[in-house]
C-alpha atoms as a printed R data frame, in Angstrom:
    type eleno elety resid chain resno       x       y       z
1   ATOM     1    CA   UNK     A     1 -26.634 -19.187  26.057
2   ATOM     2    CA   UNK     A     2 -26.340 -16.321  23.604
3   ATOM     3    CA   UNK     A     3 -24.210 -13.409  24.699
4   ATOM     4    CA   UNK     A     4 -24.689 -10.229  22.714
5   ATOM     5    CA   UNK     A     5 -21.697  -8.005  22.318
6   ATOM     6    CA   UNK     A     6 -22.392  -4.577  23.767
7   ATOM     7    CA   UNK     A     7 -22.053  -1.802  21.255
8   ATOM     8    CA   UNK     A     8 -20.323   1.380  22.210
9   ATOM     9    CA   UNK     A     9 -22.016   4.783  21.748
10  ATOM    10    CA   UNK     A    10 -19.447   5.516  19.037
11  ATOM    11    CA   UNK     A    11 -20.699   2.538  17.037
12  ATOM    12    CA   UNK     A    12 -24.393   3.441  17.513
13  ATOM    13    CA   UNK     A    13 -24.076   7.054  16.398
14  ATOM    14    CA   UNK     A    14 -25.310   7.165  12.839
15  ATOM    15    CA   UNK     A    15 -27.118  10.506  12.805
16  ATOM    16    CA   UNK     A    16 -24.771  13.367  13.580
17  ATOM    17    CA   UNK     A    17 -23.609  16.666  12.096
18  ATOM    18    CA   UNK     A    18 -20.860  15.204   9.849
19  ATOM    19    CA   UNK     A    19 -23.288  12.692   8.339
20  ATOM    20    CA   UNK     A    20 -25.809  15.466   7.715
21  ATOM    21    CA   UNK     A    21 -23.153  17.248   5.653
22  ATOM    22    CA   UNK     A    22 -22.560  13.969   3.816
23  ATOM    23    CA   UNK     A    23 -26.293  13.841   3.110
24  ATOM    24    CA   UNK     A    24 -26.067  17.354   1.649
25  ATOM    25    CA   UNK     A    25 -23.200  16.131  -0.529
26  ATOM    26    CA   UNK     A    26 -25.392  13.313  -1.861
27  ATOM    27    CA   UNK     A    27 -28.344  15.669  -2.322
28  ATOM    28    CA   UNK     A    28 -26.243  18.056  -4.415
29  ATOM    29    CA   UNK     A    29 -25.122  15.166  -6.616
30  ATOM    30    CA   UNK     A    30 -28.722  14.036  -7.057
31  ATOM    31    CA   UNK     A    31 -29.883  17.569  -7.898
32  ATOM    32    CA   UNK     A    32 -27.010  17.931 -10.362
33  ATOM    33    CA   UNK     A    33 -28.202  14.906 -12.318
34  ATOM    34    CA   UNK     A    34 -31.746  16.309 -12.410
35  ATOM    35    CA   UNK     A    35 -30.496  19.723 -13.553
36  ATOM    36    CA   UNK     A    36 -28.468  18.092 -16.327
37  ATOM    37    CA   UNK     A    37 -31.564  16.254 -17.520
38  ATOM    38    CA   UNK     A    38 -33.451  19.570 -17.510
39  ATOM    39    CA   UNK     A    39 -30.690  21.195 -19.571
40  ATOM    40    CA   UNK     A    40 -29.466  23.528 -16.821
41  ATOM    41    CA   UNK     A    41 -25.803  22.660 -17.275
42  ATOM    42    CA   UNK     A    42 -24.270  25.571 -15.356
43  ATOM    43    CA   UNK     A    43 -26.470  24.886 -12.329
44  ATOM    44    CA   UNK     A    44 -25.637  21.182 -12.533
45  ATOM    45    CA   UNK     A    45 -21.910  21.962 -12.633
46  ATOM    46    CA   UNK     A    46 -22.048  24.303  -9.635
47  ATOM    47    CA   UNK     A    47 -23.965  21.687  -7.650
48  ATOM    48    CA   UNK     A    48 -21.026  19.308  -8.192
49  ATOM    49    CA   UNK     A    49 -18.743  22.000  -6.774
50  ATOM    50    CA   UNK     A    50 -20.970  22.520  -3.720
51  ATOM    51    CA   UNK     A    51 -21.096  18.757  -3.210
52  ATOM    52    CA   UNK     A    52 -17.287  18.799  -3.004
53  ATOM    53    CA   UNK     A    53 -17.464  21.616  -0.437
54  ATOM    54    CA   UNK     A    54 -19.839  19.610   1.748
55  ATOM    55    CA   UNK     A    55 -17.566  16.579   1.314
56  ATOM    56    CA   UNK     A    56 -14.604  18.574   2.617
57  ATOM    57    CA   UNK     A    57 -16.597  19.933   5.554
58  ATOM    58    CA   UNK     A    58 -18.001  16.628   6.779
59  ATOM    59    CA   UNK     A    59 -14.555  15.135   7.317
60  ATOM    60    CA   UNK     A    60 -13.179  18.200   9.073
61  ATOM    61    CA   UNK     A    61 -16.220  18.449  11.336
62  ATOM    62    CA   UNK     A    62 -16.022  14.740  12.159
63  ATOM    63    CA   UNK     A    63 -12.367  15.037  13.207
64  ATOM    64    CA   UNK     A    64 -12.906  18.280  15.097
65  ATOM    65    CA   UNK     A    65 -15.836  16.863  17.094
66  ATOM    66    CA   UNK     A    66 -14.402  13.367  17.566
67  ATOM    67    CA   UNK     A    67 -17.286  11.795  15.625
68  ATOM    68    CA   UNK     A    68 -15.211   9.958  13.039
69  ATOM    69    CA   UNK     A    69 -16.277   6.339  12.595
70  ATOM    70    CA   UNK     A    70 -16.364   3.591   9.983
71  ATOM    71    CA   UNK     A    71 -20.009   4.240   9.161
72  ATOM    72    CA   UNK     A    72 -19.281   7.870   8.314
73  ATOM    73    CA   UNK     A    73 -16.313   6.814   6.174
74  ATOM    74    CA   UNK     A    74 -18.402   4.369   4.157
75  ATOM    75    CA   UNK     A    75 -21.328   6.759   3.746
76  ATOM    76    CA   UNK     A    76 -19.000   9.552   2.649
77  ATOM    77    CA   UNK     A    77 -17.466   7.369  -0.043
78  ATOM    78    CA   UNK     A    78 -20.826   6.135  -1.304
79  ATOM    79    CA   UNK     A    79 -21.957   9.756  -1.520
80  ATOM    80    CA   UNK     A    80 -18.857  10.717  -3.500
81  ATOM    81    CA   UNK     A    81 -19.570   8.008  -6.076
82  ATOM    82    CA   UNK     A    82 -22.821   9.865  -6.789
83  ATOM    83    CA   UNK     A    83 -21.675  13.494  -6.559
84  ATOM    84    CA   UNK     A    84 -18.123  13.094  -7.901
85  ATOM    85    CA   UNK     A    85 -18.625  10.129 -10.233
86  ATOM    86    CA   UNK     A    86 -22.171   9.800 -11.528
87  ATOM    87    CA   UNK     A    87 -23.142  13.497 -11.613
88  ATOM    88    CA   UNK     A    88 -20.047  14.648 -13.589
89  ATOM    89    CA   UNK     A    89 -20.381  11.633 -15.899
90  ATOM    90    CA   UNK     A    90 -23.989  12.476 -16.751
91  ATOM    91    CA   UNK     A    91 -23.051  16.133 -17.228
92  ATOM    92    CA   UNK     A    92 -20.125  15.598 -19.618
93  ATOM    93    CA   UNK     A    93 -22.000  12.905 -21.544
94  ATOM    94    CA   UNK     A    94 -24.972  15.201 -22.099
95  ATOM    95    CA   UNK     A    95 -22.883  18.268 -22.916
96  ATOM    96    CA   UNK     A    96 -20.334  16.685 -25.262
97  ATOM    97    CA   UNK     A    97 -19.604  12.958 -25.179
98  ATOM    98    CA   UNK     A    98 -22.933  11.766 -26.565
99  ATOM    99    CA   UNK     A    99 -21.986  13.451 -29.860
100 ATOM   100    CA   UNK     A   100 -19.149  10.941 -30.328
101 ATOM   101    CA   UNK     A   101 -19.557   7.816 -32.401
102 ATOM   102    CA   UNK     A   102 -21.323   5.101 -30.348
103 ATOM   103    CA   UNK     A   103 -20.249   3.514 -28.097
104 ATOM   104    CA   UNK     A   104 -17.144   5.710 -27.592
105 ATOM   105    CA   UNK     A   105 -18.971   8.506 -25.813
106 ATOM   106    CA   UNK     A   106 -20.827   6.094 -23.546
107 ATOM   107    CA   UNK     A   107 -17.630   4.292 -22.549
108 ATOM   108    CA   UNK     A   108 -15.772   7.541 -21.851
109 ATOM   109    CA   UNK     A   109 -18.679   8.836 -19.764
110 ATOM   110    CA   UNK     A   110 -18.584   5.632 -17.690
111 ATOM   111    CA   UNK     A   111 -14.941   6.214 -16.732
112 ATOM   112    CA   UNK     A   112 -15.590   8.835 -13.989
113 ATOM   113    CA   UNK     A   113 -18.119   6.531 -12.308
114 ATOM   114    CA   UNK     A   114 -15.925   3.436 -12.521
115 ATOM   115    CA   UNK     A   115 -12.681   5.039 -11.385
116 ATOM   116    CA   UNK     A   116 -14.353   7.115  -8.671
117 ATOM   117    CA   UNK     A   117 -15.733   3.868  -7.211
118 ATOM   118    CA   UNK     A   118 -12.275   2.272  -7.489
119 ATOM   119    CA   UNK     A   119 -10.578   5.310  -5.950
120 ATOM   120    CA   UNK     A   120 -12.978   5.516  -3.009
121 ATOM   121    CA   UNK     A   121 -12.924   1.785  -2.294
122 ATOM   122    CA   UNK     A   122  -9.119   1.893  -2.231
123 ATOM   123    CA   UNK     A   123  -9.206   4.980  -0.010
124 ATOM   124    CA   UNK     A   124 -11.453   3.192   2.500
125 ATOM   125    CA   UNK     A   125  -9.177   0.144   2.614
126 ATOM   126    CA   UNK     A   126  -6.100   2.299   3.182
127 ATOM   127    CA   UNK     A   127  -7.792   4.494   5.780
128 ATOM   128    CA   UNK     A   128  -9.146   1.580   7.806
129 ATOM   129    CA   UNK     A   129  -5.754  -0.144   7.811
130 ATOM   130    CA   UNK     A   130  -3.390   2.801   8.206
131 ATOM   131    CA   UNK     A   131  -5.484   5.824   9.230
132 ATOM   132    CA   UNK     A   132  -6.043   9.192   7.550
133 ATOM   133    CA   UNK     A   133  -3.051  10.707   5.773
134 ATOM   134    CA   UNK     A   134  -2.258  14.365   5.138
135 ATOM   135    CA   UNK     A   135  -2.032  13.806   1.377
136 ATOM   136    CA   UNK     A   136  -3.936  11.657  -1.110
137 ATOM   137    CA   UNK     A   137  -2.918   8.614  -3.112
138 ATOM   138    CA   UNK     A   138  -4.393   9.372  -6.514
139 ATOM   139    CA   UNK     A   139  -6.460  12.374  -7.533
140 ATOM   140    CA   UNK     A   140  -9.308  12.781  -5.004
141 ATOM   141    CA   UNK     A   141 -12.688  11.994  -6.550
142 ATOM   142    CA   UNK     A   142 -14.238  15.378  -5.607
143 ATOM   143    CA   UNK     A   143 -11.332  17.194  -7.298
144 ATOM   144    CA   UNK     A   144 -11.817  15.086 -10.439
145 ATOM   145    CA   UNK     A   145 -15.533  15.855 -10.455
146 ATOM   146    CA   UNK     A   146 -14.959  19.574  -9.936
147 ATOM   147    CA   UNK     A   147 -12.384  19.614 -12.749
148 ATOM   148    CA   UNK     A   148 -14.943  18.311 -15.232
149 ATOM   149    CA   UNK     A   149 -17.693  20.553 -13.868
150 ATOM   150    CA   UNK     A   150 -15.502  23.659 -13.914
151 ATOM   151    CA   UNK     A   151 -14.686  23.060 -17.580
152 ATOM   152    CA   UNK     A   152 -18.419  23.206 -18.328
153 ATOM   153    CA   UNK     A   153 -18.786  26.328 -16.160
154 ATOM   154    CA   UNK     A   154 -16.025  28.124 -18.044
155 ATOM   155    CA   UNK     A   155 -17.497  27.078 -21.391
156 ATOM   156    CA   UNK     A   156 -20.888  28.479 -20.437
157 ATOM   157    CA   UNK     A   157 -19.201  31.835 -19.711
158 ATOM   158    CA   UNK     A   158 -16.838  32.147 -22.688
159 ATOM   159    CA   UNK     A   159 -18.457  29.815 -25.259
160 ATOM   160    CA   UNK     A   160 -15.123  28.428 -26.475
161 ATOM   161    CA   UNK     A   161 -15.773  25.203 -28.364
162 ATOM   162    CA   UNK     A   162 -12.207  24.150 -27.561
163 ATOM   163    CA   UNK     A   163 -13.248  23.586 -23.948
164 ATOM   164    CA   UNK     A   164 -15.885  21.059 -24.975
165 ATOM   165    CA   UNK     A   165 -13.395  19.282 -27.214
166 ATOM   166    CA   UNK     A   166 -10.977  19.212 -24.266
167 ATOM   167    CA   UNK     A   167 -13.492  17.116 -22.340
168 ATOM   168    CA   UNK     A   168 -12.882  14.201 -24.711
169 ATOM   169    CA   UNK     A   169  -9.296  13.953 -23.457
170 ATOM   170    CA   UNK     A   170  -9.870  15.367 -19.978
171 ATOM   171    CA   UNK     A   171 -12.425  12.749 -18.933
172 ATOM   172    CA   UNK     A   172 -10.139   9.693 -19.315
173 ATOM   173    CA   UNK     A   173  -7.142  11.591 -17.911
174 ATOM   174    CA   UNK     A   174  -8.791  12.652 -14.640
175 ATOM   175    CA   UNK     A   175 -10.418   9.216 -14.369
176 ATOM   176    CA   UNK     A   176  -7.106   7.386 -14.630
177 ATOM   177    CA   UNK     A   177  -5.468   9.859 -12.244
178 ATOM   178    CA   UNK     A   178  -8.013   8.848  -9.599
179 ATOM   179    CA   UNK     A   179  -6.773   5.261  -9.852
180 ATOM   180    CA   UNK     A   180  -3.092   6.185 -10.057
181 ATOM   181    CA   UNK     A   181  -0.585   6.285  -7.197
182 ATOM   182    CA   UNK     A   182   0.343   9.917  -7.814
183 ATOM   183    CA   UNK     A   183   0.272  11.777  -4.515
184 ATOM   184    CA   UNK     A   184  -1.790  14.947  -4.256
185 ATOM   185    CA   UNK     A   185  -1.626  17.554  -1.538
186 ATOM   186    CA   UNK     A   186  -4.429  17.849   0.994
187 ATOM   187    CA   UNK     A   187  -5.864  21.009   2.493
188 ATOM   188    CA   UNK     A   188  -3.405  23.224   4.415
189 ATOM   189    CA   UNK     A   189  -3.501  23.251   8.204
190 ATOM   190    CA   UNK     A   190  -5.089  26.503   9.343
191 ATOM   191    CA   UNK     A   191  -2.655  27.746  11.983
192 ATOM   192    CA   UNK     A   192  -0.587  30.916  12.191
193 ATOM   193    CA   UNK     A   193   2.167  28.880  13.838
194 ATOM   194    CA   UNK     A   194   2.731  26.799  10.741
195 ATOM   195    CA   UNK     A   195   6.040  27.121   8.950
196 ATOM   196    CA   UNK     A   196   7.577  25.970   5.702
197 ATOM   197    CA   UNK     A   197   5.533  24.416   2.918
198 ATOM   198    CA   UNK     A   198   2.232  24.482   4.819
199 ATOM   199    CA   UNK     A   199   2.484  28.265   5.183
200 ATOM   200    CA   UNK     A   200   2.974  28.526   1.406
201 ATOM   201    CA   UNK     A   201  -0.077  26.310   0.884
202 ATOM   202    CA   UNK     A   202  -2.059  28.499   3.265
203 ATOM   203    CA   UNK     A   203  -1.114  31.692   1.427
204 ATOM   204    CA   UNK     A   204  -1.961  30.112  -1.925
205 ATOM   205    CA   UNK     A   205  -5.296  28.935  -0.538
206 ATOM   206    CA   UNK     A   206  -6.316  32.442   0.551
207 ATOM   207    CA   UNK     A   207  -5.154  34.005  -2.731
208 ATOM   208    CA   UNK     A   208  -7.102  31.498  -4.823
209 ATOM   209    CA   UNK     A   209 -10.159  31.905  -2.579
210 ATOM   210    CA   UNK     A   210 -10.069  35.687  -2.963
211 ATOM   211    CA   UNK     A   211  -9.805  35.416  -6.756
212 ATOM   212    CA   UNK     A   212 -12.550  32.808  -6.804
213 ATOM   213    CA   UNK     A   213 -14.940  35.081  -4.903
214 ATOM   214    CA   UNK     A   214 -14.409  37.816  -7.518
215 ATOM   215    CA   UNK     A   215 -14.215  35.695 -10.707
216 ATOM   216    CA   UNK     A   216 -15.707  32.287  -9.844
217 ATOM   217    CA   UNK     A   217 -16.462  31.215 -13.412
218 ATOM   218    CA   UNK     A   218 -12.959  31.973 -14.657
219 ATOM   219    CA   UNK     A   219 -10.739  30.907 -11.732
220 ATOM   220    CA   UNK     A   220 -12.008  27.442 -10.868
221 ATOM   221    CA   UNK     A   221 -11.015  25.513 -14.009
222 ATOM   222    CA   UNK     A   222  -7.474  26.973 -14.329
223 ATOM   223    CA   UNK     A   223  -6.867  26.232 -10.649
224 ATOM   224    CA   UNK     A   224  -8.011  22.627 -11.051
225 ATOM   225    CA   UNK     A   225  -5.679  22.160 -14.028
226 ATOM   226    CA   UNK     A   226  -2.857  23.665 -11.954
227 ATOM   227    CA   UNK     A   227  -3.640  21.263  -9.077
228 ATOM   228    CA   UNK     A   228  -3.606  18.265 -11.408
229 ATOM   229    CA   UNK     A   229  -0.360  19.287 -13.108
230 ATOM   230    CA   UNK     A   230   1.274  20.062  -9.750
231 ATOM   231    CA   UNK     A   231   0.659  16.491  -8.601
232 ATOM   232    CA   UNK     A   232   2.024  15.062 -11.838
233 ATOM   233    CA   UNK     A   233   5.031  17.379 -11.690
234 ATOM   234    CA   UNK     A   234   5.746  16.363  -8.104
235 ATOM   235    CA   UNK     A   235   5.657  12.678  -9.083
236 ATOM   236    CA   UNK     A   236   7.919  13.196 -12.087
237 ATOM   237    CA   UNK     A   237  10.385  15.127  -9.930
238 ATOM   238    CA   UNK     A   238  10.308  12.384  -7.286
239 ATOM   239    CA   UNK     A   239  10.781   9.741  -9.973
240 ATOM   240    CA   UNK     A   240  13.853  11.542 -11.232
241 ATOM   241    CA   UNK     A   241  15.193  11.484  -7.683
242 ATOM   242    CA   UNK     A   242  14.354   7.751  -7.362
243 ATOM   243    CA   UNK     A   243  11.773   8.323  -4.631
244 ATOM   244    CA   UNK     A   244   8.888   5.865  -4.180
245 ATOM   245    CA   UNK     A   245   6.063   8.402  -4.510
246 ATOM   246    CA   UNK     A   246   7.164   9.210  -8.033
247 ATOM   247    CA   UNK     A   247   5.899   5.942  -9.468
248 ATOM   248    CA   UNK     A   248   2.793   6.389 -11.607
249 ATOM   249    CA   UNK     A   249   0.933   3.088 -11.502
250 ATOM   250    CA   UNK     A   250  -2.610   1.800 -11.152
251 ATOM   251    CA   UNK     A   251  -1.849  -1.114  -8.814
252 ATOM   252    CA   UNK     A   252  -0.470   0.107  -5.469
253 ATOM   253    CA   UNK     A   253   2.400  -1.704  -3.848
254 ATOM   254    CA   UNK     A   254   2.530  -2.808  -0.229
255 ATOM   255    CA   UNK     A   255   4.737   0.193   0.508
256 ATOM   256    CA   UNK     A   256   1.927   2.515  -0.617
257 ATOM   257    CA   UNK     A   257  -0.266   1.092   2.112
258 ATOM   258    CA   UNK     A   258   2.295   1.990   4.755
259 ATOM   259    CA   UNK     A   259   3.386   5.386   3.434
């Protein structure tokens, strides 16, 4: 006699608002690749940014509505491999890396895809075993993708060749940071009752947002570099104080799973 295990409504819910935002994330990544092929590099770069926005919204909506589930987690990560790994890789390869001596440019362009997949697979394992944390272990894939895209956006506005040359070093750096154990801050909690460091994060968030709305092409890349350096600086400071989260490694320890 076969007895089928009854599935709960939570397990059967595959089509919901958070997953629709995830679909928009994937769609933006797909469109970005097409725009890169067509030579519309600025449009392709902004689509990577909007993909990251949809990625941030789907998780918040899922938690706010109680619709978080393993299916949504897996779909979100698969979407990020496209929008935060493949799309930026195609963009930077087409804009700059293909000019390098073969196969150097091809290998460098593969890094964002490879390490985004690694980063997201690790994130899923940690989340399923320990739950969602307030900060991130390693540079989040959407932030890495936006960093590369924002460099292209700034170049299209100012036409500084130095920015394109920076991509040669920036691509492997942000890729390796995704796989590192450097801890990066998450979004601030939006509450007027918050005190301490979260209030500072909230103020900084609104200041950066205001500047971004006025000068989007010029603010995004410097902010992303600041975010990256802030995480590295925090880890170096913690390392000097002999704290665990200061270690900069690619293979996480058991303590990282429980932190």
